[in-house]
C-alpha positions as CSV (number, residue, x, y, z in Angstrom):
1,M,-0.1,0.2,0.1
2,R,1.2,3.4,-0.9
3,R,1.7,6.1,1.7
4,I,0.2,9.4,0.4
5,V,2.6,12.2,1.4
6,K,0.9,15.0,2.6
7,P,2.6,19.0,1.4
8,S,3.3,20.4,4.5
9,R,1.8,23.5,5.8
10,P,4.2,26.1,4.8
11,L,4.3,24.9,1.5
12,V,0.7,25.0,0.9
13,M,0.7,28.5,2.2
14,A,4.1,29.4,0.1
15,A,1.9,28.4,-3.2
16,A,-1.1,30.5,-2.3
17,L,1.0,33.5,-2.2
18,A,2.6,32.6,-5.3
19,L,-0.7,32.2,-7.0
20,S,-1.9,35.6,-5.5
21,A,1.1,37.4,-6.8
22,A,0.5,36.1,-10.2
23,C,-3.0,37.3,-9.9
24,V,-2.2,40.7,-9.2
25,P,0.0,42.3,-12.3
26,A,-2.9,41.7,-14.3
27,H,-5.4,43.7,-12.6
28,A,-2.6,46.4,-11.8
29,F,-1.8,46.7,-15.2
30,A,-5.8,47.4,-16.1
31,D,-5.9,49.7,-13.4
32,D,-2.8,51.8,-14.9
33,E,-4.0,51.5,-18.4
34,A,-7.6,53.3,-17.1
35,R,-5.6,56.2,-15.2
36,R,-3.4,56.8,-18.4
37,A,-6.5,56.5,-20.3
38,I,-8.3,58.9,-18.2
39,L,-5.4,61.5,-17.8
40,E,-5.2,61.4,-21.9
41,L,-8.8,62.2,-21.7
42,R,-8.7,65.2,-19.2
43,Q,-5.2,66.4,-21.1
44,Q,-7.5,66.8,-24.1
45,V,-10.2,68.3,-22.5
46,R,-7.7,70.9,-21.2
47,Q,-6.2,71.3,-25.2
48,L,-9.7,71.5,-26.5
49,Q,-10.7,74.2,-23.5
50,E,-7.7,76.4,-24.4
51,Q,-7.9,76.1,-28.2
52,N,-11.7,77.2,-27.6
53,Q,-10.7,80.0,-25.4
54,Q,-7.9,81.0,-27.6
55,A,-10.5,81.2,-30.9
56,R,-12.9,83.3,-28.5
57,F,-10.4,85.7,-28.2
58,L,-9.1,85.7,-31.7
59,L,-12.8,86.0,-33.0
60,A,-12.9,89.1,-30.6
61,D,-10.3,90.9,-32.0
62,Q,-11.4,90.2,-35.3
63,I,-14.6,91.6,-34.5
64,E,-13.2,95.0,-33.1
65,T,-11.1,95.1,-36.3
66,L,-13.9,95.3,-38.3
67,Q,-15.6,97.6,-36.4
68,H,-12.9,100.0,-36.3
69,E,-12.7,99.6,-40.2
70,I,-16.6,100.0,-40.6
71,A,-16.3,103.5,-38.5
72,E,-13.2,104.4,-41.0
73,M,-15.1,103.6,-43.7
74,R,-18.0,105.9,-42.5
75,G,-15.4,108.5,-41.7
76,Q,-14.0,108.5,-45.2
77,I,-17.3,108.5,-47.0
78,E,-18.5,111.7,-44.5
79,R,-15.5,113.1,-45.8
80,M,-16.0,112.8,-49.3
81,R,-19.5,114.2,-48.6
82,F,-17.7,116.8,-47.1
83,E,-15.1,117.4,-50.0
84,L,-17.9,117.6,-52.4
85,D,-20.7,119.8,-50.1
86,I,-17.1,122.1,-49.9
87,N,-16.8,122.3,-53.8
88,K,-20.4,123.3,-54.5
89,R,-20.3,125.9,-51.8
90,S,-17.2,127.2,-53.5
91,S,-18.3,127.4,-56.8
92,Q,-21.4,129.3,-55.0
93,D,-19.4,131.6,-53.6
94,Q,-17.0,132.2,-56.7
95,A,-20.1,133.5,-59.0
96,G,-22.0,134.8,-56.4
97,G,-20.2,135.8,-53.4
98,S,-20.9,136.0,-50.1
99,S,-24.5,137.6,-49.6
100,I,-23.2,140.0,-46.8
101,Q,-20.7,142.7,-47.8
102,V,-19.4,145.2,-44.7
103,D,-18.2,148.7,-45.5
104,N,-15.1,148.2,-43.7
105,P,-12.2,147.6,-46.3
106,R,-10.0,146.3,-44.1
107,E,-12.7,143.7,-42.5
108,Q,-13.8,143.0,-45.7
109,A,-10.4,141.8,-46.9
110,S,-9.3,139.9,-44.1
111,F,-12.7,137.6,-44.4
112,D,-12.4,137.5,-48.1
113,N,-8.3,136.0,-47.4
114,A,-9.3,133.7,-45.4
115,M,-12.2,132.4,-47.5
116,G,-9.8,132.4,-50.7
117,L,-7.5,129.4,-48.4
118,F,-10.4,127.9,-47.4
119,R,-11.8,127.4,-51.2
120,S,-8.4,126.7,-52.2
121,G,-7.6,123.5,-49.9
122,K,-5.7,125.0,-47.5
123,Y,-7.6,124.6,-44.4
124,K,-5.5,125.0,-41.8
125,E,-4.1,128.1,-43.1
126,A,-7.7,129.3,-43.5
127,A,-8.5,128.1,-40.1
128,Q,-5.8,130.6,-38.5
129,G,-7.0,133.2,-40.8
130,L,-10.8,132.9,-39.8
131,N,-9.8,132.9,-35.9
132,S,-7.6,136.1,-36.3
133,F,-11.1,137.8,-38.0
134,L,-13.1,136.7,-35.5
135,Q,-10.3,137.9,-32.8
136,D,-10.4,141.4,-35.2
137,Y,-13.6,141.7,-35.5
138,P,-15.9,139.5,-33.0
139,N,-19.0,141.6,-33.8
140,S,-18.6,141.7,-37.7
141,Q,-22.1,140.9,-39.4
142,L,-19.4,138.3,-41.8
143,A,-18.8,136.5,-37.9
144,S,-21.7,133.7,-38.3
145,E,-20.2,132.7,-41.6
146,A,-16.5,132.7,-40.6
147,K,-17.3,131.0,-37.6
148,F,-19.1,128.2,-39.9
149,Y,-16.2,127.7,-42.1
150,L,-13.5,127.9,-39.0
151,G,-15.9,125.0,-38.4
152,S,-15.6,123.6,-41.3
153,S,-11.9,124.3,-42.0
154,M,-11.4,122.0,-38.6
155,Y,-13.4,119.2,-39.9
156,A,-11.1,119.3,-42.7
157,T,-7.9,119.4,-40.6
158,K,-9.3,116.5,-38.3
159,D,-10.2,118.3,-35.4
160,F,-13.1,116.6,-34.6
161,K,-13.1,117.6,-31.3
162,G,-12.7,121.4,-32.1
163,S,-14.7,121.6,-35.2
164,I,-17.8,120.1,-32.4
165,A,-17.3,122.9,-29.9
166,Q,-17.4,125.9,-32.6
167,L,-20.2,124.6,-34.6
168,Q,-22.4,123.3,-31.9
169,K,-21.9,126.6,-30.3
170,L,-23.0,128.2,-33.3
171,A,-26.0,126.6,-34.2
172,Q,-27.1,127.5,-29.9
173,D,-26.0,130.9,-30.2
174,A,-27.7,131.5,-33.6
175,P,-30.4,128.7,-34.3
176,N,-31.8,130.8,-36.6
177,D,-28.6,131.7,-38.9
178,P,-29.3,129.8,-42.3
179,R,-25.8,128.1,-41.5
180,A,-27.1,126.6,-38.6
181,P,-28.6,123.1,-40.2
182,D,-25.3,122.4,-42.2
183,A,-23.5,123.3,-39.1
184,L,-25.1,120.3,-37.3
185,L,-24.4,118.2,-40.4
186,I,-20.9,118.7,-40.0
187,V,-21.1,117.9,-36.0
188,A,-23.1,115.0,-36.8
189,A,-19.9,113.9,-39.0
190,S,-17.5,114.9,-36.9
191,K,-19.1,112.7,-33.9
192,I,-19.2,109.7,-36.6
193,E,-15.0,110.6,-36.8
194,L,-15.1,109.8,-33.2
195,N,-17.0,107.0,-33.1
196,D,-20.0,108.6,-31.0
197,M,-22.7,106.9,-32.8
198,A,-25.2,108.0,-30.6
199,G,-24.1,111.4,-30.2
200,A,-24.4,111.6,-34.3
201,K,-28.1,110.3,-34.4
202,A,-28.7,113.0,-31.7
203,S,-27.1,115.6,-33.8
204,L,-28.8,114.5,-37.3
205,Q,-32.5,113.9,-35.4
206,Q,-31.8,118.0,-34.6
207,I,-31.4,118.9,-37.9
208,V,-34.7,117.3,-38.8
209,R,-36.9,118.2,-36.1
210,D,-35.6,122.4,-36.2
211,Y,-35.2,122.5,-39.5
212,P,-37.4,120.2,-41.7
213,Q,-37.4,122.2,-44.7
214,S,-33.6,122.3,-45.0
215,S,-32.0,120.5,-47.7
216,A,-29.4,119.4,-44.4
217,A,-32.5,117.6,-43.4
218,D,-32.5,115.4,-46.5
219,T,-29.2,114.7,-45.9
220,A,-29.9,113.9,-42.4
221,R,-32.6,111.7,-42.9
222,S,-30.2,109.8,-45.3
223,R,-27.6,108.8,-43.1
224,L,-29.7,108.1,-40.1
225,E,-30.9,105.2,-42.3
226,L,-27.2,104.4,-43.0
227,L,-26.4,104.9,-39.1
228,Q,-29.5,102.1,-38.3
């Protein structure tokens, strides 16, 4: 009869431990793969979020650039219209001259010299001449006309704030002056140049409201449509 030899207890425990150790690497490997996949996914999400944020910033910059370009285009259109108005006024002035004549030859010559510079497109020099005229003859019958062309010269030399102050004051001090609606038209154009669209609309609406029958009102209506 054969004798069956039972393994010793320490041997059984050692075998059990070896078997457990053999199983651990498979589970550990699976856990590591899962962690690695999660970390990679998080990294991808983070990169997508960063790319999305950069795209938003880029889009915002592009929108701001477009808005600036649109404002510049509007300003260029206003300047072109202003130049056309200037040429039209110059032709009328050269044909008929100013409707107002003064008795003082030096006063008249001072005004005419400044207007000559204005008509020839020398707006900076014209502004200086008209400013000197107003200082020398503040109560002249030609003062209102000189103020209008001074503000127009300022606009032409891109002194938009100065133009607004000059022409707005003319319209306030002499609302019944024939130049008042045209003055407000240039005020609106100057505000557009300064990207003050709300202020420009207010000036154009004032023209339509206070001077509905003027030619400036027709121009103001068409420009209000463009600013809508």
